[in-house]
LOLOMI-520800 format. One record per atom (N, C-alpha, C, O): x, y, z; residue in one letter. Coordinates in steps of 0.05 Angstrom, whole numbers, plus 5000, padded with zeros to 4 digits. Layout:
# residues N
XYZa
...
This chain:
# residues 146
573446191521m
573646281549m
571946101566m
569746011557m
572846041590i
571245891608i
570846041634i
572646191643i
568446011646i
567946131672i
566845921691i
565645721682i
567145961717t
566145771736t
564745911759t
565746121769t
562445811767r
560945921790r
560745701811r
560345461804r
560945771836r
560845581859r
558645661878r
558345891884r
557145451886l
555145491907l
555445251927l
556445041920l
554545291951e
554645081972e
551845021982e
550045191981e
551444771991f
548944692002f
549444452021f
551544332020f
547444402037d
547644182057d
545643962050d
543344022044d
546543712050s
544743492045s
545743242060s
548043222068s
543843062065g
544442812077g
544342592056g
543042622035g
545642372061h
545542142044h
546741902058h
547541922081h
546741672045r
548241442053r
548941282029r
547541302008r
551041122031i
551840952009i
551240662019i
552940552033i
548940552011p
547940312025p
549840072023p
549839912042p
551340032002d
553039801999d
555939852008d
557639672006d
556540082019h
559240152027h
560039982051h
558339902067h
562639912053r
563539742074r
564739902098r
565839782116r
564340162098s
565440322119s
563240502130s
560840442127s
564040722143l
562040902156l
560041022138l
557941112147l
560641042112c
558841182093c
556241022089c
554441122075c
556040782099r
553540632097r
551440742117r
549140672114r
552340902136h
550541022155h
549441282145h
550641412128h
547141362156l
546041632150l
547941842159l
548841842182l
548642032142h
550342252149h
549942482129h
548542452110h
551242702134g
550942932117g
553543062109g
555643002121g
553443242090h
555743392080h
554943682075h
552643742069h
557043852076r
556844122065r
558044102037r
560444122034r
556244052018y
557144021990y
557844291978y
556744491986y
559644281958a
560144511941a
559644421912a
560644201905a
558344581897l
557744531869l
559144741852l
558644981856l
560744661833e
562044851815e
561144781787e
561244541778e
560244981772v
559344941745v
561045121727v
561345361731v
562244981706t
564045121687t
562745131660t
561844921649t
562545371649v
561245421623v
563345551605v
564845721613v
563245471579s
564945601559s
563245751539s
560945671533s
564445951527g
563146101505g
564946341497g
566946391510g
564046481477d
565546711468d
564946951487d
562746971499d
566947121490v
566647361506v
565047561488v
565747601465v
563047681500t
561447881485t
563148131482t
564448231501t
563248241458r
564748481452r
562948681438r
563048711413r
561148811453m
559249001442m
558649221462m
557449171483m
559449461455d
558849681473d
555849701478d
554249671459d
555149761502g
552349781509g
550949521518g
548849521529g
552249291512d
551149031520d
551848991549d
554249021557d
549948911566p
550548861594p
552648641599p
553848621620p
553048471579r
555048261581r
557648331568r
559348151564r
558048581560n
560448661547n
562948591564n
563148671587n
564748431552g
567148341566g
566748081581g
568547991595g
564347961579m
563747711594m
562847491575m
561847541553m
563247251584v
561947021571v
559047031580v
557247001563v
558547071605l
555947061617l
556247191645l
558347181657l
554147311655d
554247421681d
554147191701d
552447011698d
555847191721f
555946981741f
553246931754f
552546711762f
551647151757s
549047121770s
547146951754s
545346831764s
547546951727e
545846791710e
546446491714e
544646321714e
548946421717v
549746151723v
548746071750v
547645851754v
548946251770k
547946201797k
544946141797k
544145951810k
543446291782s
540546251781s
539845971770s
538145841780s
541245891749l
540845621738l
541545401758l
540045211761l
543845431771m
544745241791m
542645211813m
542044991822m
541645441822r
539745431844r
537145301835r
536045131850r
536145371812q
533545271803q
533544971799q
531644841807q
535644861787y
535544581780y
536944391799y
536544151798y
538744501816v
540244321834v
540044411863v
538944281880v
541244641869v
541644731897v
539044751912v
538744651934v
537044891902d
534544931916d
533044661919d
531344641937d
533544471902v
532244211904v
533744031924v
532443891940v
536344031924w
537943851941w
538643961969w
539243811987w
538544231972d
539344351997d
537444272020d
535044282018d
538644182042h
537244092066h
535243872060h
533043852071h
536043702041a
534443472034a
536143222039a
538543232042a
534742992041f
536242742042f
536142622014f
534042572003f
538542572003l
538842451976l
538942151979l
540842041991l
536942011969v
536741721974v
536541581947v
535141671929v
537941351945y
537741181922y
535041041922y
534140941942y
533741031899e
531040911897e
531040621905e
528940521914e
533340481903g
533440201911g
534040161941g
534039931950g
534340371956d
534840361984d
532140351999d
531440552012d
530740141996k
527940122006k
527640172036k
525840312044k
529440072051q
529240102081q
529240402088q
527640492104q
531140552077i
531240842083i
528940992070i
527941182082i
528240922045r
525941052032r
523441012049r
521941212052r
522940772059d
520540732076d
520640902101d
518641012109d
523040922113f
523341082137f
522741372131f
521241502146f
523941482110l
523541762103l
520741822095l
519642042100l
519341632082d
516541672074d
514741702098d
512641822097d
515641602121g
514141622146g
514541882161g
513241932181g
516242052151l
516742312164l
515142532149l
515742582126l
513142642162p
511442842149p
513143082139p
514843192153p
512643152114e
513843392101e
516843382100e
518143592099e
518043142102h
520943122100h
521943182071h
520643092052h
524143332069r
525243382043r
526943142035r
529143102045r
525842982016t
527242752006t
527442771976t
525442831963t
529842721965v
530142711936v
530942421930v
533042321938v
529242291915v
529742011906v
531242021880v
530342131860v
533541881880l
535241881856l
535241601844l
534941401859l
535641581818n
535941321805n
538741211806n
539341001793n
540441341821v
543241251826v
543941271855v
542641431870v
545841121864v
546841151892v
548141431894v
549641511876v
547541581915p
548541861917p
551441891925p
552042011945p
553241781909t
556041821912t
556742091900t
555142211885t
559142191906a
560042451894a
560042421863a
559242611849a
560942191853e
561042151824e
558342171812e
557842301791e
556442021824n
553642021813n
552242291816n
550742371799n
552842431837l
551642691841l
552642891821l
551143061810l
555242881815a
556443061794a
555143001767a
554343181752a
554842741760a
553642661735a
550742751734a
549742841713a
549242711756k
546442781757k
546143091754k
544343181739k
547743241768a
547643541765a
548243621736a
546943801726a
550243501724f
550843561696f
548343501678f
547643671662f
547143271683e
544743191668e
542443391672e
540943461653e
542143491696l
539943681702l
540543961690l
538644101681l
543044041689l
543744311680l
544144341650l
543444541638l
545244131637a
546044151609a
543844251590a
544344411572a
541344151593p
539344231573p
538544531576p
537244641558p
539444661597h
538544941602h
540745151598h
540145391600h
543145071593i
545345261590i
544845461568i
545245701572i
543945371545n
543545561523n
541045731526n
540545911510n
539445681546d
537145861552d
538046121566d
536446301568d
540546131574l
541546351590l
541946601573l
541646831583l
542546571548c
542946801530c
542746721501c
542346481495c
543146911484d
542646871455d
545246801440d
545446851416d
547146681454k
549546581440k
550246301449k
549146201469k
551946171434a
552545891440a
554245871466a
556346001468a
553345711484l
554745651509l
555045351511l
553345201500l
557045251526t
557444971530t
557944921559t
559645041572t
556444731570l
557044641598l
559444461596l
559244241584l
561644541607e
564144391605e
564544191628e
565443971624e
563844281652n
564544121675n
562644181698n
561844411702n
561943981714v
560544011739v
562143861760v
562743631757v
562944011780r
564543891802r
562943901827r
561744101834r
562943671841i
561643651868i
563743591888i
565143391886i
564043771907y
565743711930y
564043591952y
562043701961y
564843341960e
563443221982e
564643312009e
563243342029e
567243352008t
568643472030t
570643672017t
570943661993t
572043832033p
574044012021p
576343862006p
577643981989p
576643612013n
578843452002n
578043241982n
579743101971n
575443201978c
574442991960c
572343101941c
570343231950c
572643051915w
570743151896w
570742971871w
572442801867w
568643011855a
568342871830a
567543071808a
566143261813a
568543021784d
567943191761d
566443031740d
567142811734d
564343161730a
562943051707a
563543241684a
562843481685a
564843141663r
565743301641r
564143251616r
563043041612r
564043461599r
562743441573r
563943211557r
563043161535r
């Protein structure tokens, strides 16, 4: 069985080498979808009876490792020195420095990397992180798959 939880957050970024408008500072209302697989619990009295996992447990993990870190932050590539220097000059600015350019593809892969080690901490049965999807716009997204 597979389940998916979705959360949304706002972040700014730029794609420094892009040849179009995306090279400029701008922001998105991102959506993050996390898909987990596992067996459905079949035990009377268990709070997860009939579930792979409670959706709120997936939500908590998403918030802790991705959403609360990236929300209302500027996601900047570590090699984008000009913008990093600018952001460093803003007191108490929420900046997340990434080792990759913050494209939808790289953000999906980074979120997968951040979440995967913690999936099995959610409960006492085997779970698998199957997919992380990042919507950059309602019509554009990237998937990082197991």
